[in-house]
Backbone bond lengths (Angstrom), bond angles and torsions (degrees), N, CA, C in turn:
res aa  C-N    CA-C-N  psi(-1)  N-CA   C-N-CA  omega(-1)  CA-C   N-CA-C  phi
1 M - - - 1.474 - - 1.520 110.74 -
2 M 1.342 116.94 -39.01 1.459 121.52 -178.37 1.513 110.40 -63.20
3 D 1.353 114.77 -42.08 1.477 117.13 -179.96 1.518 110.97 -65.36
4 Y 1.306 117.23 -39.66 1.466 121.52 -179.87 1.527 109.94 -66.52
5 K 1.342 115.72 -39.04 1.457 120.20 178.96 1.520 111.08 -66.57
6 N 1.323 114.61 -43.81 1.478 118.91 178.18 1.527 111.23 -62.73
7 L 1.326 116.05 -38.87 1.464 120.17 179.21 1.523 110.46 -63.27
8 N 1.329 116.70 -41.01 1.456 120.58 178.31 1.533 111.87 -64.86
9 E 1.344 114.95 -39.20 1.470 119.45 179.15 1.534 110.55 -65.41
10 I 1.337 114.75 -39.25 1.481 119.03 179.33 1.524 110.15 -65.29
11 K 1.350 115.17 -43.36 1.463 119.48 178.60 1.530 110.89 -61.34
12 L 1.363 114.48 -43.09 1.456 118.76 179.83 1.526 111.27 -63.10
13 T 1.346 113.82 -39.89 1.479 118.61 178.67 1.521 110.94 -62.30
14 Y 1.357 115.19 -43.89 1.488 119.42 178.63 1.535 111.29 -61.49
15 I 1.334 114.20 -41.06 1.465 118.78 -179.34 1.527 110.54 -64.23
16 I 1.378 114.92 -44.32 1.465 119.01 179.45 1.529 110.40 -62.34
17 I 1.349 114.80 -44.41 1.478 119.01 -179.95 1.535 110.49 -61.59
18 T 1.357 114.77 -41.63 1.473 119.50 179.82 1.526 110.84 -63.03
19 I 1.353 115.02 -44.21 1.464 119.02 179.67 1.521 110.53 -63.32
20 V 1.351 116.30 -43.03 1.467 120.49 179.39 1.528 110.52 -61.78
21 M 1.340 116.80 -43.47 1.464 121.35 179.53 1.521 110.42 -65.10
22 L 1.336 115.71 -38.46 1.454 119.51 179.05 1.528 110.30 -64.39
23 F 1.350 115.71 -44.83 1.452 118.96 176.97 1.533 111.37 -62.15
24 F 1.326 115.64 -37.33 1.470 120.10 179.61 1.531 110.75 -65.47
25 V 1.349 115.13 -43.33 1.472 119.23 178.21 1.524 110.24 -63.01
26 I 1.351 115.56 -44.26 1.466 119.91 178.63 1.529 110.43 -60.46
27 F 1.346 115.21 -41.32 1.463 119.50 178.35 1.528 111.24 -62.38
28 I 1.349 116.15 -43.60 1.477 120.43 178.68 1.530 110.26 -61.44
29 I 1.344 114.56 -44.31 1.471 118.55 179.53 1.526 110.17 -62.61
30 F 1.321 116.22 -41.59 1.463 120.58 179.71 1.533 110.48 -62.86
31 V 1.338 116.36 -44.36 1.471 120.61 178.76 1.538 110.70 -61.08
32 V 1.343 115.98 -44.83 1.475 120.41 179.73 1.520 110.85 -62.10
33 L 1.344 115.95 -43.98 1.464 119.83 179.88 1.528 111.24 -63.47
34 M 1.352 116.37 -42.56 1.456 119.84 178.81 1.527 110.74 -64.43
35 Y 1.343 116.60 -39.30 1.469 120.57 178.67 1.527 110.51 -64.10
36 N 1.338 114.90 -45.61 1.479 119.04 178.90 1.522 110.98 -62.43
37 R 1.336 115.70 -39.54 1.465 119.60 179.57 1.524 110.43 -63.83
38 R 1.342 115.28 -43.29 1.463 118.93 178.32 1.533 110.86 -64.44
39 Q 1.333 116.45 -40.97 1.460 120.05 177.82 1.527 110.95 -61.91
40 L 1.339 115.33 -41.78 1.462 120.02 179.66 1.523 110.37 -64.48
41 L 1.336 116.00 -43.75 1.462 119.68 177.82 1.527 111.12 -62.88
42 Y 1.335 115.96 -39.94 1.469 120.52 178.77 1.527 110.72 -63.72
43 L 1.350 116.54 -44.20 1.461 120.33 179.42 1.523 111.22 -63.81
44 K 1.343 115.65 -42.01 1.469 118.95 177.91 1.521 110.88 -62.90
45 E 1.338 116.01 -39.56 1.453 119.89 178.70 1.528 111.11 -64.00
46 Q 1.360 115.96 -41.78 1.456 120.36 178.06 1.524 111.04 -64.97
47 Q 1.343 116.07 -41.53 1.464 119.45 178.04 1.519 111.38 -63.19
48 L 1.341 115.83 -38.74 1.461 119.88 178.51 1.520 110.91 -64.83
49 K 1.344 116.26 -42.33 1.460 120.09 178.16 1.528 110.56 -63.56
50 E 1.351 115.92 -42.01 1.466 120.26 179.11 1.524 110.68 -64.54
51 S 1.342 115.27 -40.53 1.459 119.43 178.30 1.526 111.20 -63.67
52 E 1.340 115.77 -41.77 1.461 119.38 177.91 1.517 110.86 -64.01
53 H 1.345 116.01 -38.94 1.465 120.16 178.36 1.525 111.00 -64.24
54 Q 1.349 116.12 -44.10 1.461 120.01 178.60 1.529 111.18 -63.57
55 N 1.333 115.83 -38.70 1.465 119.78 177.76 1.527 111.45 -63.38
56 Q 1.334 115.49 -38.95 1.466 119.92 178.02 1.529 110.47 -65.04
57 L 1.356 115.93 -43.12 1.468 119.77 178.20 1.526 110.83 -63.41
58 L 1.344 115.47 -41.68 1.460 119.87 179.02 1.521 110.98 -63.78
59 Q 1.338 115.89 -41.39 1.465 120.00 179.08 1.521 110.67 -62.76
60 K 1.350 116.20 -41.63 1.464 119.94 178.33 1.526 110.55 -64.18
61 E 1.347 116.09 -40.40 1.461 119.77 179.52 1.528 110.88 -65.64
62 L 1.341 116.59 -40.50 1.460 120.07 177.29 1.526 111.45 -63.32
63 E 1.333 115.72 -41.74 1.465 119.55 177.98 1.529 110.62 -64.11
64 K 1.341 115.73 -38.38 1.462 120.03 177.49 1.522 111.01 -63.72
65 Q 1.351 116.28 -44.55 1.455 120.72 179.38 1.538 110.92 -63.18
66 K 1.335 116.10 -41.45 1.472 119.60 177.95 1.524 110.59 -62.36
67 S 1.337 115.81 -39.67 1.458 119.89 178.86 1.525 111.07 -64.48
68 I 1.343 115.98 -41.85 1.473 120.42 178.56 1.519 110.36 -64.29
69 E 1.337 116.37 -44.29 1.464 120.04 179.69 1.527 111.32 -63.28
70 A 1.339 115.81 -39.46 1.472 119.45 179.09 1.526 110.03 -64.07
71 E 1.340 116.22 -39.76 1.461 120.08 178.91 1.522 111.20 -67.13
72 R 1.338 115.85 -39.89 1.464 119.50 176.12 1.524 111.29 -61.33
73 E 1.323 116.12 -42.60 1.464 119.93 178.96 1.527 110.97 -63.76
74 R 1.337 116.35 -40.02 1.469 119.85 179.45 1.523 110.71 -63.40
75 I 1.348 116.08 -46.48 1.468 120.17 178.70 1.517 110.33 -61.14
76 S 1.339 115.60 -41.76 1.464 120.57 -179.95 1.521 111.11 -60.17
77 H 1.332 116.83 -46.22 1.464 120.50 -179.92 1.524 111.52 -65.78
78 D 1.360 116.16 -41.30 1.463 119.59 179.34 1.520 111.20 -62.54
79 M 1.340 115.79 -42.90 1.465 119.72 179.06 1.523 110.75 -63.12
80 H 1.329 115.59 -42.74 1.461 119.46 -179.00 1.524 111.10 -63.99
81 D 1.342 115.96 -44.12 1.462 119.85 -175.82 1.528 111.92 -74.06
82 D 1.351 116.36 -45.34 1.464 119.79 -173.44 1.530 112.45 -85.47
83 L 1.340 116.08 -58.94 1.462 119.38 -177.82 1.525 111.19 -66.14
84 G 1.350 115.96 -42.66 1.460 119.44 -179.00 1.520 111.44 -59.10
85 A 1.330 115.99 -45.17 1.462 119.80 179.82 1.523 110.75 -66.26
86 G 1.334 116.59 -38.79 1.465 120.53 179.62 1.522 112.08 -64.23
87 I 1.325 116.37 -43.77 1.471 120.26 179.71 1.527 110.71 -65.64
88 S 1.326 116.38 -41.59 1.468 119.91 178.34 1.526 110.94 -61.89
89 A 1.324 116.88 -42.03 1.470 120.70 178.68 1.524 110.39 -64.37
90 L 1.331 116.43 -40.13 1.468 120.77 178.51 1.524 111.15 -61.82
91 K 1.321 117.28 -42.49 1.469 121.15 179.21 1.527 110.86 -64.07
92 L 1.320 116.93 -43.33 1.466 120.37 -179.92 1.532 111.32 -62.59
93 Q 1.328 116.62 -42.41 1.459 120.34 179.28 1.524 110.98 -65.49
94 A 1.343 116.16 -40.39 1.459 119.83 179.64 1.526 110.97 -65.10
95 E 1.331 116.49 -42.27 1.469 119.91 178.64 1.534 110.98 -65.30
96 F 1.330 116.52 -36.80 1.466 120.46 177.98 1.535 110.01 -64.99
97 L 1.349 116.66 -42.94 1.460 120.66 178.68 1.523 111.67 -64.72
98 K 1.319 115.81 -37.50 1.467 119.80 -179.70 1.530 110.72 -63.40
99 Q 1.321 117.18 -38.30 1.461 121.05 179.27 1.533 111.61 -64.91
100 R 1.325 115.22 -32.06 1.463 119.30 -177.73 1.516 112.60 -89.69
101 A 1.332 117.02 -18.21 1.471 120.39 -176.20 1.526 110.51 -73.74
102 E 1.315 115.07 143.89 1.463 120.82 177.12 1.522 111.41 -113.42
103 D 1.319 116.35 -27.02 1.462 120.53 -179.67 1.529 109.61 -74.55
104 E 1.348 117.25 129.46 1.468 121.19 -177.27 1.521 112.13 -66.57
105 N 1.343 116.07 -36.77 1.463 119.03 177.94 1.530 111.07 -63.18
106 L 1.331 114.80 -39.19 1.463 118.99 178.09 1.524 110.71 -65.79
107 K 1.324 116.15 -41.14 1.458 119.56 177.30 1.524 111.19 -61.26
108 S 1.334 115.81 -39.95 1.463 119.94 178.35 1.530 110.95 -63.43
109 D 1.328 116.35 -41.03 1.471 120.53 178.21 1.529 110.58 -64.27
110 I 1.337 116.26 -39.24 1.467 119.85 179.38 1.530 110.17 -67.11
111 D 1.353 116.69 -36.97 1.468 119.70 176.34 1.529 110.92 -61.14
112 E 1.334 115.64 -39.29 1.467 119.27 176.73 1.525 110.82 -64.04
113 L 1.321 115.32 -39.48 1.469 119.93 177.95 1.524 110.80 -63.80
114 L 1.339 116.50 -41.46 1.463 120.50 177.96 1.525 111.06 -64.23
115 K 1.332 115.92 -40.52 1.471 119.66 178.92 1.526 110.53 -64.34
116 T 1.333 115.93 -42.35 1.464 120.12 178.98 1.530 111.07 -62.56
117 S 1.328 116.75 -42.27 1.465 119.96 179.91 1.525 111.09 -66.28
118 E 1.341 116.91 -35.78 1.465 119.73 177.60 1.528 110.62 -67.35
119 D 1.359 116.04 -40.50 1.468 119.97 176.84 1.524 110.74 -62.48
120 M 1.327 116.26 -40.53 1.466 120.35 177.54 1.520 110.78 -63.23
121 N 1.311 116.07 -39.52 1.470 120.69 179.75 1.527 110.89 -63.99
122 L 1.345 116.09 -42.41 1.462 120.08 178.17 1.529 110.81 -65.35
123 S 1.335 116.97 -42.07 1.470 120.83 178.79 1.519 110.97 -62.43
124 M 1.334 116.00 -39.29 1.458 119.57 178.93 1.528 110.79 -65.12
125 R 1.340 116.83 -41.18 1.462 120.21 178.64 1.528 110.82 -62.25
126 E 1.331 116.45 -41.37 1.472 119.92 177.63 1.518 110.71 -62.30
127 M 1.334 116.32 -40.87 1.454 120.09 -179.75 1.526 111.12 -66.23
128 L 1.331 115.95 -41.45 1.463 119.78 178.30 1.520 110.83 -63.74
129 W 1.318 117.14 -39.68 1.467 121.58 177.32 1.527 110.35 -62.73
130 S 1.341 116.27 -40.94 1.463 120.13 179.74 1.522 111.73 -65.88
131 L 1.331 116.78 -37.85 1.461 120.58 -176.11 1.518 112.97 -74.61
132 N 1.318 117.33 -25.90 1.468 121.18 -174.10 1.530 110.62 -75.49
133 S 1.340 116.93 110.57 1.463 121.42 -178.72 1.522 112.15 -66.83
134 G 1.332 116.88 -18.21 1.462 120.19 176.93 1.514 112.95 -67.03
135 N 1.344 116.60 -10.87 1.466 121.21 179.32 1.525 112.85 -96.13
136 D 1.336 117.83 9.55 1.470 121.01 -175.61 1.530 112.25 -81.81
137 T 1.328 116.66 53.99 1.461 122.13 173.85 1.521 108.46 -136.63
138 L 1.321 116.14 157.71 1.464 120.14 177.99 1.530 110.95 -61.86
139 G 1.329 116.24 -38.11 1.460 119.72 -179.70 1.514 111.77 -60.11
140 S 1.326 117.02 -45.01 1.458 120.94 179.69 1.526 110.93 -64.81
141 F 1.346 115.87 -43.61 1.463 119.18 179.56 1.524 111.46 -61.69
142 I 1.333 116.50 -46.81 1.469 120.34 -177.37 1.522 110.69 -64.23
143 D 1.326 117.40 -42.88 1.468 120.43 179.06 1.530 110.82 -59.99
144 Y 1.339 116.05 -44.37 1.465 119.62 -178.80 1.525 110.69 -68.86
145 A 1.336 116.87 -40.73 1.468 120.66 179.06 1.529 110.85 -63.09
146 K 1.332 116.75 -42.25 1.471 120.34 177.57 1.527 110.65 -60.45
147 S 1.341 115.68 -48.02 1.459 120.37 -178.14 1.527 110.95 -60.93
148 Y 1.334 116.52 -43.76 1.467 119.90 -179.48 1.524 110.97 -64.04
149 A 1.334 117.50 -46.54 1.464 121.23 -178.52 1.528 110.94 -62.09
150 Q 1.320 116.77 -41.97 1.472 120.34 179.24 1.520 111.30 -63.35
151 N 1.325 117.39 -44.87 1.467 121.01 179.96 1.528 111.30 -67.58
152 F 1.342 116.40 -36.55 1.462 120.23 -178.33 1.525 111.74 -67.49
153 L 1.329 116.89 -39.05 1.468 120.55 -173.47 1.523 114.49 -98.47
154 K 1.334 117.98 -3.25 1.470 118.94 -172.18 1.524 113.34 -65.61
155 K 1.336 118.00 -25.93 1.465 120.70 179.37 1.523 112.65 -99.73
156 T 1.334 116.89 12.59 1.464 121.11 178.98 1.521 109.31 -108.37
157 A 1.345 115.05 176.63 1.466 120.56 178.02 1.526 111.66 -86.46
158 I 1.338 117.23 1.61 1.472 121.26 -176.75 1.529 109.47 -87.16
159 V 1.328 115.69 125.48 1.468 121.62 177.32 1.532 108.41 -88.86
160 L 1.311 116.62 128.78 1.461 121.95 -176.41 1.522 111.19 -100.78
161 H 1.357 115.51 132.27 1.466 122.14 172.87 1.529 107.32 -120.75
162 I 1.330 116.99 134.21 1.466 121.73 -177.82 1.522 109.27 -121.52
163 E 1.338 115.36 132.61 1.465 121.01 -179.67 1.526 109.15 -134.19
164 D 1.323 117.00 151.60 1.470 120.86 170.13 1.522 109.09 -141.31
165 E 1.341 115.11 144.36 1.464 121.77 -175.55 1.526 110.17 -130.37
166 N 1.315 116.12 123.15 1.479 123.38 172.32 1.523 113.20 57.74
167 V 1.311 117.67 27.65 1.461 120.24 -177.51 1.524 110.13 -82.78
168 I 1.338 115.81 126.70 1.465 121.81 171.87 1.524 105.97 -95.44
169 F 1.322 116.34 104.76 1.454 121.40 -167.51 1.529 113.40 -66.37
170 E 1.338 117.92 -19.68 1.471 120.32 179.71 1.523 112.23 -84.67
171 T 1.334 118.02 -4.56 1.469 121.32 -177.68 1.526 110.51 -60.60
172 T 1.326 115.91 134.82 1.463 120.82 -178.22 1.523 111.12 -76.78
173 I 1.318 115.43 139.10 1.463 123.12 173.15 1.520 106.73 -132.06
174 T 1.336 117.91 140.62 1.462 119.46 -176.58 1.528 110.53 -72.28
175 T 1.314 115.15 158.93 1.458 120.69 179.69 1.526 110.79 -59.11
176 E 1.337 116.93 -42.46 1.466 120.46 -178.58 1.518 111.68 -67.37
177 Q 1.328 116.89 -41.04 1.465 119.57 176.84 1.523 110.53 -61.28
178 R 1.315 115.46 -46.77 1.465 121.35 -179.22 1.530 110.50 -60.38
179 R 1.313 117.16 -45.87 1.459 121.66 -177.51 1.533 110.80 -65.26
180 N 1.320 117.56 -45.50 1.466 120.25 -177.28 1.525 112.19 -69.93
181 L 1.324 117.37 -36.69 1.464 119.37 174.62 1.529 110.65 -62.33
182 F 1.324 116.46 -40.79 1.460 119.51 -179.98 1.528 111.30 -65.74
183 L 1.331 117.52 -41.42 1.465 120.51 178.67 1.528 110.99 -65.02
184 C 1.335 116.96 -34.88 1.468 120.28 175.06 1.528 110.63 -65.70
185 L 1.342 115.82 -40.10 1.460 120.12 176.99 1.528 110.77 -61.20
186 K 1.328 117.44 -45.26 1.463 121.26 179.01 1.527 111.16 -58.88
187 E 1.313 115.93 -45.68 1.468 120.41 -179.53 1.517 111.05 -63.63
188 A 1.327 116.94 -42.90 1.463 121.15 -178.61 1.534 111.03 -65.42
189 L 1.328 117.45 -43.15 1.466 120.70 178.81 1.525 111.23 -64.80
190 N 1.314 116.13 -40.78 1.456 120.11 179.39 1.531 110.98 -63.80
191 N 1.347 116.60 -41.61 1.470 120.77 178.02 1.521 111.04 -64.98
192 A 1.324 116.49 -42.01 1.467 120.02 179.59 1.529 110.75 -62.28
193 Y 1.330 116.87 -41.52 1.460 121.15 -179.49 1.535 111.81 -66.79
194 K 1.350 115.58 -41.99 1.463 119.40 -174.11 1.523 114.00 -82.07
195 H 1.350 117.08 -35.83 1.458 118.91 -166.88 1.527 116.17 -120.67
196 S 1.345 118.67 -19.53 1.471 118.84 -167.70 1.530 114.19 -78.37
197 R 1.342 116.91 -28.21 1.472 122.27 -173.11 1.533 110.83 58.43
198 S 1.287 116.45 32.32 1.470 121.23 -178.26 1.517 110.40 -93.57
199 D 1.334 115.71 162.28 1.463 120.50 173.99 1.527 111.60 -121.35
200 K 1.348 115.78 7.24 1.459 120.02 179.94 1.530 109.62 -147.71
201 L 1.328 115.53 135.75 1.469 120.12 177.43 1.524 108.57 -137.16
202 I 1.322 115.98 134.45 1.472 122.03 -179.90 1.525 108.77 -114.52
203 L 1.319 115.65 123.34 1.466 122.47 177.21 1.525 108.07 -108.90
204 T 1.326 116.38 117.83 1.467 121.50 -173.41 1.530 110.57 -123.56
205 F 1.332 115.66 137.61 1.463 121.82 175.53 1.532 108.15 -120.56
206 V 1.327 116.31 128.33 1.460 121.15 -176.65 1.526 109.43 -132.81
207 Q 1.327 116.71 133.72 1.462 121.55 174.22 1.515 109.40 -118.66
208 Q 1.335 115.77 130.04 1.462 122.13 174.86 1.522 107.11 -126.38
209 E 1.338 115.72 93.73 1.457 122.43 -176.49 1.528 109.83 56.06
210 K 1.345 118.29 -109.56 1.458 121.28 -176.40 1.525 113.01 -97.71
211 E 1.325 117.63 12.33 1.466 120.83 176.53 1.519 109.53 -113.23
212 F 1.330 115.17 137.43 1.463 121.08 178.31 1.517 108.88 -122.98
213 M 1.330 116.62 135.31 1.459 121.04 -179.44 1.522 110.09 -128.17
214 M 1.322 115.17 137.33 1.463 122.23 171.46 1.530 107.06 -116.85
215 K 1.321 116.40 126.01 1.465 121.67 -178.14 1.523 109.07 -120.16
216 I 1.339 115.41 133.38 1.465 121.90 178.51 1.516 107.91 -125.40
217 S 1.330 116.72 114.56 1.464 122.00 -175.97 1.523 110.52 -124.38
218 D 1.336 115.75 135.69 1.469 119.68 172.56 1.521 108.95 -126.21
219 N 1.319 116.78 166.21 1.467 122.34 -178.52 1.528 111.24 -106.99
220 G 1.340 115.30 32.77 1.458 120.43 -175.48 1.517 114.37 -86.43
221 I 1.322 115.39 -154.22 1.473 121.99 -172.84 1.523 112.55 -84.60
222 G 1.323 118.39 -3.42 1.457 120.67 -179.09 1.518 111.81 81.87
223 I 1.309 116.18 -171.38 1.467 122.00 -178.57 1.520 109.08 -105.21
224 H 1.318 116.32 128.88 1.463 120.72 177.74 1.524 109.13 -65.54
225 P 1.351 117.94 138.68 1.472 120.71 -178.57 1.524 113.59 -53.10
226 D 1.342 116.84 -34.90 1.471 119.60 -179.07 1.526 112.28 -69.95
227 K 1.341 116.48 -19.94 1.465 120.86 -178.23 1.524 112.32 -113.62
228 A 1.343 116.08 14.81 1.472 120.14 -175.14 1.525 112.73 -62.96
229 E 1.355 116.48 -28.74 1.461 119.80 -179.26 1.528 109.66 -117.82
230 G 1.321 116.69 50.94 1.453 120.62 177.17 1.509 111.75 -71.04
231 N 1.343 115.46 174.80 1.462 120.37 -177.26 1.524 112.14 -59.74
232 G 1.345 116.04 -38.36 1.458 119.45 -178.22 1.512 111.90 -61.21
233 L 1.333 116.93 -48.33 1.464 120.48 -179.18 1.526 110.92 -67.82
234 R 1.322 116.47 -38.77 1.475 119.39 177.70 1.524 110.47 -61.95
235 N 1.324 116.57 -41.36 1.466 119.94 179.43 1.526 111.25 -64.21
236 M 1.342 116.74 -40.95 1.462 119.90 179.27 1.525 111.22 -64.27
237 K 1.342 116.55 -42.66 1.474 120.20 178.71 1.524 110.44 -64.84
238 R 1.333 116.30 -39.69 1.465 119.72 179.38 1.527 110.74 -63.74
239 R 1.322 116.81 -42.71 1.463 120.29 179.87 1.527 111.23 -61.42
240 M 1.323 117.07 -41.87 1.459 120.28 179.27 1.531 111.43 -68.05
241 Q 1.326 117.09 -38.31 1.470 120.34 177.98 1.517 110.97 -63.83
242 E 1.335 116.52 -38.68 1.467 119.95 178.57 1.522 111.82 -63.42
243 Q 1.332 117.08 -27.20 1.463 121.65 177.83 1.527 111.98 -97.08
244 K 1.338 115.55 13.73 1.470 122.29 -177.86 1.530 110.61 56.53
245 G 1.324 113.95 35.06 1.461 120.54 177.41 1.515 110.70 -109.06
246 H 1.324 115.20 -158.68 1.463 119.72 -174.56 1.525 109.48 -147.13
247 C 1.325 116.03 138.91 1.461 122.62 175.57 1.521 108.49 -122.82
248 E 1.315 116.18 129.49 1.466 121.01 -178.87 1.522 109.12 -134.25
249 V 1.339 116.73 143.64 1.461 121.12 179.54 1.526 109.23 -130.94
250 T 1.333 115.57 135.82 1.463 121.41 172.64 1.531 107.22 -127.57
251 T 1.334 115.93 154.36 1.470 120.17 -174.09 1.524 112.21 -127.11
252 E 1.322 117.64 29.09 1.460 120.57 177.46 1.532 109.02 -87.47
253 N 1.347 115.89 120.24 1.475 121.85 -178.11 1.526 111.30 56.44
254 G 1.314 115.41 50.62 1.457 120.63 -178.99 1.523 111.39 114.38
255 T 1.309 115.34 -165.02 1.465 120.74 178.23 1.524 108.85 -115.42
256 H 1.337 115.27 133.30 1.465 120.91 -177.41 1.528 108.15 -130.03
257 L 1.309 115.90 116.95 1.460 121.91 -179.75 1.523 109.72 -109.48
258 F 1.339 115.39 131.42 1.473 121.55 -179.93 1.539 107.85 -119.26
259 F 1.326 116.23 127.43 1.455 121.97 176.18 1.525 108.48 -120.96
260 R 1.332 116.56 120.57 1.465 120.81 -177.05 1.531 109.69 -122.62
261 I 1.332 115.37 138.04 1.457 120.89 174.57 1.527 109.15 -138.38
262 D 1.331 115.85 154.75 1.460 122.05 172.33 1.513 108.20 -93.77
263 L 1.323 115.64 127.57 1.468 120.44 -178.06 1.525 110.57 -80.49
């Protein structure tokens, strides 16, 4: 009987120990789960705070951009109202003086004054176009570039052809990208007119997803090796580098300029 009783006590002890260990394991698991839950809640809280902080920074940046755009619009309107009116008045006075002038030298000087005022008027229009944030799309840039190229070459012997491929005209382009591409276009057209001896120029705009390319090709004499790195080409390459873009020139069967930027 004693052995049987002792055996039962041992079994009971094992059972109690097992139950205690089971409760201990359950307690450990519960503690770990609660700790993980608290850690998860803490991480979510930190992420929420970080998200709120980023939203605040974004809101401040948006307000800053709106302020800059408003200032650009104000400057644009002031230039249009004040400078535009002043230049127009200057042209009218010069034309009035020319009608009254009898000396040919004086008339020639007045013609120079009229030409200068017209150049100033064109420069002001370009500046106003650059300042207007409403023009920060590929469509606006291409339309303005086409208009400028047509007006620039219409009194020359160079025939202009314009092409565009896969362009999404609503795609956003930054003001600086737009301005620097336009200045590169002006330089390229001026070089083609002065040096290429060409009778044909092709202006092409191509969009490939987030890359935009402007290509200017003529059928002229190309670039002389001694002038391959002139100030004009250096300036165009510098402008593209500042926009993290790329400028490339080839001279096979004419001059071909490629300007690439990431949108």
